[in-house]
C-alpha positions as CSV (number, residue, x, y, z in Angstrom):
1,M,23.5,-16.8,12.6
2,E,21.5,-13.6,12.2
3,T,22.0,-11.1,14.9
4,V,18.7,-9.5,16.1
5,N,18.6,-6.3,18.0
6,R,16.4,-7.3,20.9
7,I,14.0,-4.8,22.4
8,P,12.8,-5.3,26.0
9,K,9.4,-6.9,26.1
10,E,6.6,-4.8,27.4
11,D,5.2,-5.4,30.9
12,P,1.4,-5.7,30.3
13,K,0.8,-4.1,33.8
14,A,3.3,-1.4,33.1
15,S,1.5,-0.5,29.8
16,I,-1.8,0.3,31.5
17,G,-2.6,4.0,31.6
18,R,0.3,5.1,29.1
19,P,0.4,5.2,25.4
20,R,1.6,2.2,23.5
21,S,5.4,2.2,22.6
22,E,5.7,3.7,19.2
23,R,9.2,2.2,18.9
24,L,7.8,-1.4,19.5
25,H,5.0,-0.7,17.0
26,Q,7.5,0.3,14.3
27,A,9.8,-2.8,15.3
28,I,6.9,-5.1,14.7
29,L,5.9,-3.6,11.4
30,K,9.5,-3.7,10.1
31,A,10.0,-7.3,11.3
32,A,6.8,-8.4,9.4
33,V,7.9,-6.8,6.1
34,D,11.3,-8.1,6.4
35,L,10.0,-11.7,7.1
36,V,7.5,-11.5,4.2
37,L,10.1,-10.2,1.7
38,A,12.6,-13.0,2.9
39,S,10.2,-16.0,3.1
40,G,6.8,-15.2,1.6
41,F,3.5,-14.5,3.3
42,R,2.7,-18.1,4.0
43,A,5.7,-18.7,6.0
44,L,4.9,-15.6,8.2
45,S,3.6,-16.3,11.7
46,M,2.9,-14.2,14.7
47,D,5.6,-16.2,16.6
48,A,8.2,-15.4,13.9
49,I,7.4,-11.7,13.9
50,A,7.5,-11.7,17.8
51,A,10.9,-13.3,17.8
52,K,12.4,-10.9,15.0
53,A,10.9,-7.7,16.7
54,G,12.1,-9.0,20.1
55,V,8.7,-8.7,21.7
56,G,6.3,-11.0,23.4
57,R,3.5,-12.7,21.5
58,M,0.8,-10.9,23.5
59,T,2.4,-7.5,22.7
60,I,1.5,-8.3,19.0
61,Y,-2.0,-9.5,19.8
62,R,-2.9,-6.4,21.8
63,R,-2.4,-4.4,18.4
64,W,-3.4,-6.8,15.6
65,P,-5.8,-9.8,15.3
66,N,-3.7,-11.7,12.8
67,K,-0.6,-11.5,10.4
68,A,-2.6,-10.1,7.6
69,A,-3.6,-7.1,9.6
70,I,0.0,-6.6,10.5
71,I,1.5,-6.7,7.0
72,M,-1.3,-4.5,5.5
73,D,-0.6,-1.9,8.1
74,A,3.0,-2.0,7.3
75,F,2.4,-1.7,3.7
76,V,0.0,1.1,4.0
77,M,2.3,3.0,6.3
78,R,5.2,2.7,3.9
79,V,3.4,3.4,0.6
80,D,0.3,5.5,1.2
81,P,1.6,8.7,2.5
82,G,4.0,9.2,-0.5
83,T,1.5,8.6,-3.2
84,L,-1.4,10.8,-2.4
85,F,-2.4,13.5,-4.8
86,S,-0.6,16.6,-4.3
87,S,-0.6,20.1,-5.9
88,A,1.0,20.5,-9.4
89,D,0.8,23.0,-12.2
90,S,-2.6,21.7,-13.1
91,F,-5.2,19.4,-11.9
92,K,-4.4,17.1,-14.9
93,E,-0.7,17.1,-14.0
94,S,-1.3,16.2,-10.3
95,I,-2.9,13.0,-11.5
96,R,0.3,12.3,-13.7
97,L,2.5,13.1,-10.9
98,Q,0.6,10.8,-8.5
99,M,0.7,7.9,-11.0
100,R,4.6,8.5,-11.4
101,T,5.0,8.5,-7.7
102,M,3.2,5.3,-7.2
103,A,5.0,3.7,-10.0
104,K,8.4,4.8,-8.5
105,A,7.3,3.1,-5.2
106,F,6.4,-0.1,-7.0
107,R,9.9,-0.2,-8.6
108,G,11.6,-1.1,-5.3
109,K,10.9,-3.2,-2.1
110,D,7.4,-2.0,-2.0
111,G,6.7,-3.4,-5.4
112,A,8.0,-6.8,-4.2
113,L,5.9,-6.5,-1.1
114,I,2.5,-5.7,-3.0
115,R,3.3,-8.5,-5.7
116,V,3.5,-10.9,-2.7
117,L,0.4,-9.5,-1.1
118,L,-1.7,-9.6,-4.3
119,A,-0.7,-13.2,-5.1
120,E,-1.3,-14.6,-1.7
121,A,-4.6,-12.8,-1.4
122,Q,-5.9,-15.3,-3.8
123,F,-5.5,-18.0,-1.2
124,D,-5.7,-16.2,2.1
125,L,-9.2,-14.9,2.9
126,E,-7.9,-12.8,6.0
127,L,-5.3,-11.2,3.7
128,A,-7.7,-10.6,0.9
129,K,-10.1,-8.8,3.2
130,A,-7.3,-6.7,4.8
131,L,-6.0,-5.9,1.4
132,R,-9.4,-4.7,0.1
133,E,-10.3,-2.8,3.4
134,Q,-6.9,-1.3,4.2
135,W,-5.7,-0.5,0.7
136,T,-7.8,-1.0,-2.3
137,M,-11.0,0.5,-1.3
138,P,-9.6,3.5,0.7
139,R,-7.6,4.4,-2.3
140,R,-10.4,4.1,-4.7
141,K,-12.5,6.3,-2.5
142,M,-9.7,8.9,-2.4
143,A,-9.5,8.8,-6.2
144,I,-13.1,9.0,-6.9
145,E,-13.4,12.1,-4.8
146,Y,-10.6,13.6,-6.5
147,F,-11.8,12.9,-10.0
148,R,-15.2,14.1,-9.1
149,E,-13.6,17.4,-8.1
150,G,-12.0,17.4,-11.7
151,V,-15.6,17.2,-13.1
152,R,-16.8,20.0,-10.9
153,L,-13.8,22.2,-12.0
154,G,-14.7,21.4,-15.7
155,V,-11.2,19.5,-16.2
156,L,-13.0,16.0,-16.8
157,R,-15.8,15.1,-18.8
158,S,-19.1,15.5,-16.9
159,D,-20.2,12.0,-17.9
160,I,-17.2,10.0,-16.8
161,D,-17.5,7.0,-14.5
162,P,-14.8,7.6,-11.7
163,D,-14.6,3.9,-11.1
164,A,-14.0,3.3,-14.8
165,M,-11.3,6.0,-14.8
166,I,-9.5,4.3,-12.1
167,D,-9.3,1.0,-13.7
168,L,-8.3,2.8,-17.1
169,L,-5.4,4.6,-15.6
170,Y,-4.1,2.2,-12.7
171,A,-4.9,-1.2,-13.8
172,P,-2.0,-1.2,-16.4
173,L,0.5,-0.4,-13.5
174,Y,-0.7,-3.4,-11.5
175,Y,-0.6,-5.7,-14.7
176,R,3.0,-4.8,-15.5
177,L,4.0,-5.1,-11.9
178,Q,2.4,-8.6,-11.6
179,M,3.3,-9.9,-15.0
180,G,6.8,-8.5,-15.4
181,T,6.0,-7.4,-18.9
182,G,8.3,-4.3,-18.6
183,P,9.5,-1.5,-16.4
184,L,7.4,0.8,-14.5
185,S,9.1,3.8,-15.9
186,D,8.0,7.5,-16.1
187,A,7.9,7.1,-19.9
188,Y,5.4,4.0,-19.5
189,V,3.3,6.0,-17.0
190,D,3.2,9.0,-19.4
191,E,2.1,6.8,-22.2
192,I,-0.7,5.4,-20.3
193,F,-1.7,8.7,-18.9
194,D,-1.7,10.6,-22.2
195,H,-3.8,7.8,-24.0
196,G,-6.2,7.7,-21.2
197,M,-6.7,11.5,-20.6
198,K,-7.5,12.0,-24.4
199,G,-10.7,10.3,-23.8
200,L,-11.3,11.8,-20.2
201,E,-10.7,15.5,-20.7
202,A,-13.5,17.9,-21.0
203,T,-13.6,19.6,-24.4
């Protein structure tokens, strides 16, 4: 039988007027991820998350309205901070580095998690909405703003469509992740990046 490290349940009265426990918050997110990776999103329930995290059901409902919101918070917390655009030798290289970092994250447990989320979002409206609002659209907004900066700097063509540029560079990563056609290696990322940038760079 699996041994679960129990965390004392929160007293609703005691929590009034003080910050929510970060320890409990992280325990709930971890429990949700562990359960999804073990049994899939459909088998996930608020009761199962509460039991694994060692908290009361209402502790979870005070933070999230449904299981989709929990698992998306967990995913974004795990993946988003490490896959933002960062400084590099050049604007162009910062895009390559960001794509490599994202691919690296998807080669491990986080890749397995996003595969589950993408698949189940086709059948679960709450998950589809959470995935779009908490991951897809914020990431697209970030990338669009970054690519527009590249246009202003004269690095990227002035007539590019940032939305199309996102699809050109990143859709192959998600396709390979979902379809399992090959590894998300640095070499693969570089191939996609180099081909794409030939048509995107300003001359």
